Every structure is written in structure tokens, then in C-alpha cells.
VEXRONU-799236 format. One record per atom (N, C-alpha, C): x, y, z; residue in one letter; atom name. Coordinates in Angstrom, 2 decimals. Each point is the difference from the previous one (the first is absolute). Example, Ala and Ser with C-alpha at 12.3 -4.5 7.8 and 13.67 -1.06 7.14 Angstrom:
2
> X, Y, Z, r, a
> 13.19, -5.69, 7.80, A, N
> -0.89, 1.19, 0.00, A, CA
> 0.90, 1.20, 0.00, A, C
> -0.35, 1.05, -0.72, S, N
> 0.82, 1.19, 0.06, S, CA
> -0.77, 1.09, 0.73, S, C
END
This chain:
108
> X, Y, Z, r, a
> 101.37, 153.61, 181.90, E, N
> 0.92, 0.36, -1.07, E, CA
> 0.47, -1.24, -0.76, E, C
> 0.41, -1.04, 0.73, M, N
> 0.48, -1.23, -0.65, M, CA
> -1.13, -0.69, -0.75, M, C
> -1.17, 0.03, 0.59, E, N
> -1.13, -0.64, -0.67, E, CA
> -0.32, 0.72, -1.31, E, C
> 0.08, 1.32, 0.02, R, N
> -0.29, 0.77, -1.20, R, CA
> 1.03, -0.30, -1.09, R, C
> 1.29, -0.04, 0.38, R, N
> 1.05, -0.34, -0.98, R, CA
> -0.19, -1.42, -0.54, R, C
> -0.34, -0.89, 0.90, E, N
> -0.22, -1.39, -0.41, E, CA
> -1.20, -0.09, -0.95, E, C
> -1.05, 0.73, 0.27, A, N
> -1.18, 0.02, -0.88, A, CA
> 0.36, 0.60, -1.36, A, C
> 0.83, 1.08, 0.02, E, N
> 0.43, 0.60, -1.25, E, CA
> 0.85, -0.96, -0.82, E, C
> 0.90, -0.71, 0.67, E, N
> 0.84, -0.99, -0.69, E, CA
> -0.85, -1.12, -0.59, E, C
> -0.99, -0.47, 0.76, R, N
> -0.90, -1.04, -0.51, R, CA
> -0.77, 0.50, -1.22, R, C
> -0.49, 1.23, 0.08, A, N
> -0.73, 0.58, -1.12, A, CA
> 0.90, 0.13, -1.22, A, C
> 1.24, 0.45, 0.23, F, N
> 0.97, 0.13, -1.10, F, CA
> 0.30, -1.37, -0.62, F, C
> 0.20, -1.00, 0.86, M, N
> 0.28, -1.36, -0.49, M, CA
> -1.20, -0.55, -0.78, M, C
> -1.20, 0.25, 0.52, A, N
> -1.20, -0.49, -0.67, A, CA
> -0.13, 0.64, -1.38, A, C
> 0.26, 1.31, -0.09, K, N
> -0.07, 0.68, -1.29, K, CA
> 1.09, -0.51, -0.94, K, C
> 1.18, -0.24, 0.54, S, N
> 1.10, -0.53, -0.81, S, CA
> -0.35, -1.38, -0.55, S, C
> -0.58, -0.83, 0.85, V, N
> -0.39, -1.35, -0.43, V, CA
> -1.10, 0.08, -1.06, V, C
> -0.96, 0.91, 0.21, Q, N
> -1.07, 0.17, -0.99, Q, CA
> 0.57, 0.43, -1.34, Q, C
> 0.91, 0.96, 0.04, Q, N
> 0.62, 0.49, -1.24, Q, CA
> 0.77, -1.13, -0.69, Q, C
> 0.75, -0.76, 0.78, Y, N
> 0.76, -1.12, -0.55, Y, CA
> -0.94, -1.03, -0.63, Y, C
> -1.10, -0.31, 0.70, N, N
> -0.97, -0.96, -0.53, N, CA
> -0.63, 0.50, -1.30, N, C
> -0.32, 1.30, -0.07, R, N
> -0.56, 0.56, -1.23, R, CA
> 1.00, -0.13, -1.15, R, C
> 1.27, 0.32, 0.27, E, N
> 1.04, -0.10, -1.03, E, CA
> 0.15, -1.44, -0.48, E, C
> -0.01, -0.94, 0.94, Q, N
> 0.13, -1.41, -0.36, Q, CA
> -1.21, -0.47, -0.81, Q, C
> -1.20, 0.47, 0.37, A, N
> -1.21, -0.39, -0.73, A, CA
> 0.05, 0.54, -1.43, A, C
> 0.44, 1.26, -0.16, E, N
> 0.12, 0.56, -1.34, E, CA
> 1.06, -0.73, -0.82, E, C
> 1.10, -0.32, 0.65, K, N
> 1.07, -0.74, -0.68, K, CA
> -0.50, -1.36, -0.46, K, C
> -0.72, -0.69, 0.87, S, N
> -0.54, -1.31, -0.33, S, CA
> -1.02, 0.09, -1.13, S, C
> -0.84, 1.02, 0.04, K, N
> -1.01, 0.21, -1.04, K, CA
> 0.68, 0.25, -1.35, K, C
> 1.04, 0.83, 0.00, L, N
> 0.73, 0.29, -1.22, L, CA
> 0.68, -1.25, -0.55, L, C
> 0.61, -0.79, 0.87, E, N
> 0.65, -1.24, -0.43, E, CA
> -1.02, -0.97, -0.61, E, C
> -1.18, -0.10, 0.62, K, N
> -1.04, -0.88, -0.55, K, CA
> -0.46, 0.48, -1.36, K, C
> -0.14, 1.31, -0.16, M, N
> -0.43, 0.55, -1.27, M, CA
> 1.05, -0.27, -1.09, M, C
> 1.27, 0.18, 0.34, I, N
> 1.08, -0.27, -0.95, I, CA
> 0.03, -1.48, -0.36, I, C
> -0.18, -0.87, 1.00, Q, N
> -0.02, -1.45, -0.26, Q, CA
> -1.17, -0.37, -0.92, Q, C
> -1.14, 0.61, 0.23, K, N
> -1.17, -0.27, -0.83, K, CA
> 0.24, 0.43, -1.44, K, C
> 0.62, 1.18, -0.18, Q, N
> 0.32, 0.48, -1.35, Q, CA
> 1.01, -0.93, -0.68, Q, C
> 0.99, -0.45, 0.76, D, N
> 1.00, -0.93, -0.55, D, CA
> -0.65, -1.31, -0.42, D, C
> -0.89, -0.52, 0.84, D, N
> -0.69, -1.25, -0.33, D, CA
> -0.85, 0.16, -1.25, D, C
> -0.66, 1.14, -0.12, K, N
> -0.83, 0.26, -1.17, K, CA
> 0.87, 0.07, -1.26, K, C
> 1.13, 0.70, 0.09, A, N
> 0.91, 0.11, -1.14, A, CA
> 0.56, -1.37, -0.37, A, C
> 0.34, -0.81, 1.00, D, N
> 0.50, -1.35, -0.27, D, CA
> -1.06, -0.85, -0.70, D, C
> -1.23, 0.12, 0.46, G, N
> -1.09, -0.76, -0.61, G, CA
> -0.24, 0.41, -1.44, G, C
> 0.05, 1.31, -0.25, E, N
> -0.18, 0.48, -1.37, E, CA
> 1.15, -0.46, -0.89, E, C
> 1.20, 0.00, 0.51, A, N
> 1.16, -0.46, -0.78, A, CA
> -0.13, -1.49, -0.31, A, C
> -0.48, -0.76, 0.97, L, N
> -0.18, -1.43, -0.22, L, CA
> -1.05, -0.27, -1.06, L, C
> -1.09, 0.75, 0.04, I, N
> -1.05, -0.16, -1.01, I, CA
> 0.52, 0.38, -1.38, I, C
> 0.74, 1.07, -0.08, E, N
> 0.56, 0.43, -1.29, E, CA
> 0.98, -1.04, -0.54, E, C
> 0.79, -0.57, 0.90, Q, N
> 0.94, -1.04, -0.41, Q, CA
> -0.75, -1.23, -0.51, Q, C
> -1.09, -0.36, 0.65, A, N
> -0.79, -1.15, -0.43, A, CA
> -0.64, 0.25, -1.35, A, C
> -0.42, 1.23, -0.26, K, N
> -0.60, 0.33, -1.29, K, CA
> 1.00, -0.14, -1.14, K, C
> 1.25, 0.34, 0.27, L, N
> 1.02, 0.00, -1.04, L, CA
> 0.78, -1.31, -0.10, L, C
> -0.22, -0.90, 0.93, S, N
> 0.75, -1.24, 0.03, S, CA
> -0.40, -0.91, -1.17, S, C
> 0.97, -0.53, -0.71, S, N
> -0.31, -0.92, -1.10, S, CA
> -0.48, -1.34, 0.55, S, C
> 0.28, -0.27, 1.25, F, N
> -0.45, -1.26, 0.61, F, CA
> -1.49, 0.01, 0.25, F, C
> -0.57, 1.15, 0.35, L, N
> -1.41, 0.09, 0.36, L, CA
> -0.90, 0.54, -1.10, L, C
> 0.57, 0.43, -1.11, T, N
> -0.82, 0.57, -1.07, T, CA
> -0.01, -0.92, -1.21, T, C
> -0.89, 0.29, -0.94, E, N
> -0.09, -0.79, -1.21, E, CA
> 0.93, 0.57, -1.07, E, C
> 1.27, -0.15, 0.22, D, N
> 1.00, 0.44, -0.96, D, CA
> 0.34, -1.19, -0.89, D, C
> -0.60, -0.04, -1.20, I, N
> 0.16, -1.19, -0.85, I, CA
> 1.40, -0.11, -0.59, I, C
> 0.78, 1.06, 0.09, S, N
> 1.36, -0.09, -0.52, S, CA
> 0.86, -0.93, 0.86, S, C
> -0.43, -0.24, 1.25, V, N
> 0.74, -0.91, 0.88, V, CA
> -0.09, -1.44, -0.50, V, C
> -1.14, -0.34, -0.63, A, N
> -0.21, -1.36, -0.46, A, CA
> 0.64, -0.26, -1.36, A, C
> 0.51, 1.03, -0.64, Q, N
> 0.62, -0.18, -1.31, Q, CA
> 1.34, -0.71, 0.13, Q, C
> 0.25, -0.90, -0.91, S, N
> 1.26, -0.73, 0.01, S, CA
> 1.13, 0.93, -0.46, S, C
> 1.15, -0.20, 0.57, A, N
> 1.17, 0.79, -0.41, A, CA
> 0.53, -0.46, -1.35, A, C
> -0.34, -1.23, -0.39, L, N
> 0.48, -0.55, -1.26, L, CA
> -0.72, 0.60, -1.20, L, C
> -1.31, 0.18, 0.14, S, N
> -0.77, 0.50, -1.13, S, CA
> -1.23, 0.73, 0.52, S, C
> -0.35, 1.14, -0.57, P, N
> -1.12, 0.78, 0.54, P, CA
> -1.37, -0.64, -0.18, P, C
> -0.15, -0.95, -0.94, H, N
> -1.30, -0.62, -0.21, H, CA
> -0.23, -1.20, 0.93, H, C
> 1.01, -0.37, 0.77, R, N
> -0.14, -1.12, 0.93, R, CA
> -0.30, 0.52, 1.40, R, C
> -0.92, -0.68, 0.67, Y, N
> -0.36, 0.38, 1.36, Y, CA
> 0.22, -1.17, 0.94, Y, C
> 0.40, 0.31, 1.20, R, N
> 0.22, -1.03, 1.01, R, CA
> -1.29, -0.20, 0.78, R, C
> -0.59, -1.20, -0.07, P, N
> -1.27, -0.22, 0.70, P, CA
> 0.13, 0.07, 1.52, P, C
> 1.19, -0.24, 0.53, D, N
> 0.17, 0.06, 1.45, D, CA
> 0.18, 1.44, 0.49, D, C
> 0.03, 0.97, -0.92, H, N
> 0.11, 1.41, 0.37, H, CA
> -1.19, 0.80, -0.53, H, C
> -1.17, -0.61, -0.01, F, N
> -1.18, 0.67, -0.54, F, CA
> -0.33, 1.25, 0.79, F, C
> -0.14, 1.12, -0.68, K, N
> -0.31, 1.27, 0.65, K, CA
> -1.21, 0.68, -0.64, K, C
> -0.84, -0.75, -0.67, G, N
> -1.20, 0.60, -0.58, G, CA
> 0.05, -0.03, -1.52, G, C
> -1.14, 0.33, -0.58, F, N
> -0.13, 0.02, -1.45, F, CA
> 0.36, 1.37, -0.54, F, C
> 0.30, 0.03, -1.31, D, N
> 0.21, 1.31, -0.61, D, CA
> -1.35, 0.71, -0.14, D, C
> 0.04, 1.28, -0.23, S, N
> -1.23, 0.81, 0.04, S, CA
> -1.00, -0.40, -1.07, S, C
> 0.47, -0.44, -1.18, G, N
> -0.92, -0.44, -1.06, G, CA
> -0.80, -1.22, 0.40, G, C
> 0.65, -0.94, 0.63, L, N
> -0.69, -1.22, 0.44, L, CA
> -0.96, 0.30, 1.14, L, C
> 0.37, 0.88, 0.89, V, N
> -0.90, 0.39, 1.09, V, CA
> -1.26, 0.65, -0.56, V, C
> 0.17, 0.88, -1.00, E, N
> -1.14, 0.65, -0.63, E, CA
> -0.90, -1.03, -0.69, E, C
> 0.60, -0.98, -0.64, H, N
> -0.77, -1.07, -0.66, H, CA
> -0.81, -0.80, 1.03, H, C
> 0.59, -0.31, 1.11, I, N
> -0.69, -0.74, 1.07, I, CA
> -1.18, 0.81, 0.52, I, C
> 0.19, 1.30, 0.20, Y, N
> -1.11, 0.86, 0.46, Y, CA
> -1.14, 0.00, -1.02, Y, C
> 0.33, 0.07, -1.28, C, N
> -1.04, -0.01, -1.04, C, CA
> -0.77, -1.31, 0.03, C, C
> 0.72, -1.12, 0.15, E, N
> -0.67, -1.30, 0.08, E, CA
> -0.91, -0.07, 1.22, E, C
> 0.46, 0.49, 1.14, N, N
> -0.83, 0.02, 1.21, N, CA
> -1.25, 0.84, -0.19, N, C
> 0.14, 1.16, -0.64, D, N
> -1.17, 0.84, -0.27, D, CA
> -0.99, -0.70, -0.90, D, C
> 0.50, -0.73, -1.02, A, N
> -0.89, -0.73, -0.92, A, CA
> -0.76, -1.09, 0.75, A, C
> 0.69, -0.73, 0.87, V, N
> -0.65, -1.05, 0.78, V, CA
> -1.06, 0.59, 0.92, V, C
> 0.30, 1.11, 0.63, L, N
> -0.97, 0.64, 0.89, L, CA
> -1.23, 0.48, -0.77, L, C
> 0.22, 0.59, -1.15, S, N
> -1.15, 0.48, -0.78, S, CA
> -0.85, -1.18, -0.46, S, C
> 0.62, -1.11, -0.42, E, N
> -0.77, -1.18, -0.39, E, CA
> -0.80, -0.53, 1.18, E, C
> 0.60, -0.02, 1.17, R, N
> -0.69, -0.48, 1.19, R, CA
> -1.19, 0.89, 0.34, R, C
> 0.20, 1.31, -0.10, Q, N
> -1.10, 0.93, 0.28, Q, CA
> -1.13, -0.16, -1.02, Q, C
> 0.34, -0.19, -1.25, E, N
> -1.03, -0.21, -1.03, E, CA
> -0.76, -1.28, 0.28, E, C
> 0.70, -1.05, 0.40, G, N
> -0.65, -1.26, 0.34, G, CA
> -0.94, 0.15, 1.17, G, C
> 0.40, 0.76, 1.00, Q, N
> -0.87, 0.23, 1.16, Q, CA
> -1.24, 0.80, -0.38, Q, C
> 0.17, 0.97, -0.90, L, N
> -1.15, 0.79, -0.46, L, CA
> -0.97, -0.89, -0.78, L, C
> 0.50, -0.90, -0.83, E, N
> -0.85, -0.91, -0.78, E, CA
> -0.74, -0.95, 0.92, E, C
> 0.64, -0.45, 1.06, E, N
> -0.65, -0.91, 0.94, E, CA
> -1.14, 0.70, 0.73, E, C
> 0.14, 1.27, 0.30, R, N
> -1.03, 0.75, 0.70, R, CA
> -1.24, 0.22, -0.88, R, C
> 0.23, 0.11, -1.30, E, N
> -1.12, 0.27, -0.92, E, CA
> -0.73, -1.23, -0.31, E, C
END
């Protein structure tokens, strides 16, 4: 009789421990998932902040002098205006086409 009760108590304790372990595993899994989502959201927020930061982008208005809009501060260079960038691209394309023509002439 005592052995049977003792075996039943052990079985009950074992089931209780198993149930507790399952609950703890699920809780841990949920916490890890939440932490992963939080880390992802933090990373996305950091990237968005970097995209909008005037420190990391080519915001040419930062280099403009407060005294006069036509003056620029060389120590605050943040890139060229769009017209000058377009002009540079056109010059690069012209140089490349000349180089390609020269290579074609050399082959002939």
C-alpha cells in the first residue's frame, strides 16, 4: 500500500515537473521571440534615423553660410548641388565614350 502511494506521488511529481518545464520552455521561447522583434524594430529605427540624419546625408543646406545664401563653408562640405552632379556624370560619360572609341580604333 505504501509503495503504491509512494509510486503515485512520484508519478504525480514527475508530471508536475514536466508540466512546469513545458511552461518555462514556452515562456522562454516567447521572451526570446519578443526580444528578437524588439531588436529588429530597434535596428530598423536606427537605420531610419541614419537615413534622415543631416550628419550622414548630403544635405547641402548644412554647408550654407548663415550670413549669405551664396556663401558656402568648405569645412562643412556635404556634396554638390544636383546640377553640378549631372554635369560631372555627363563629363564622365563623354570620357568613357572617347576611351571606347579609341579602343575600337586601336583594334582596327
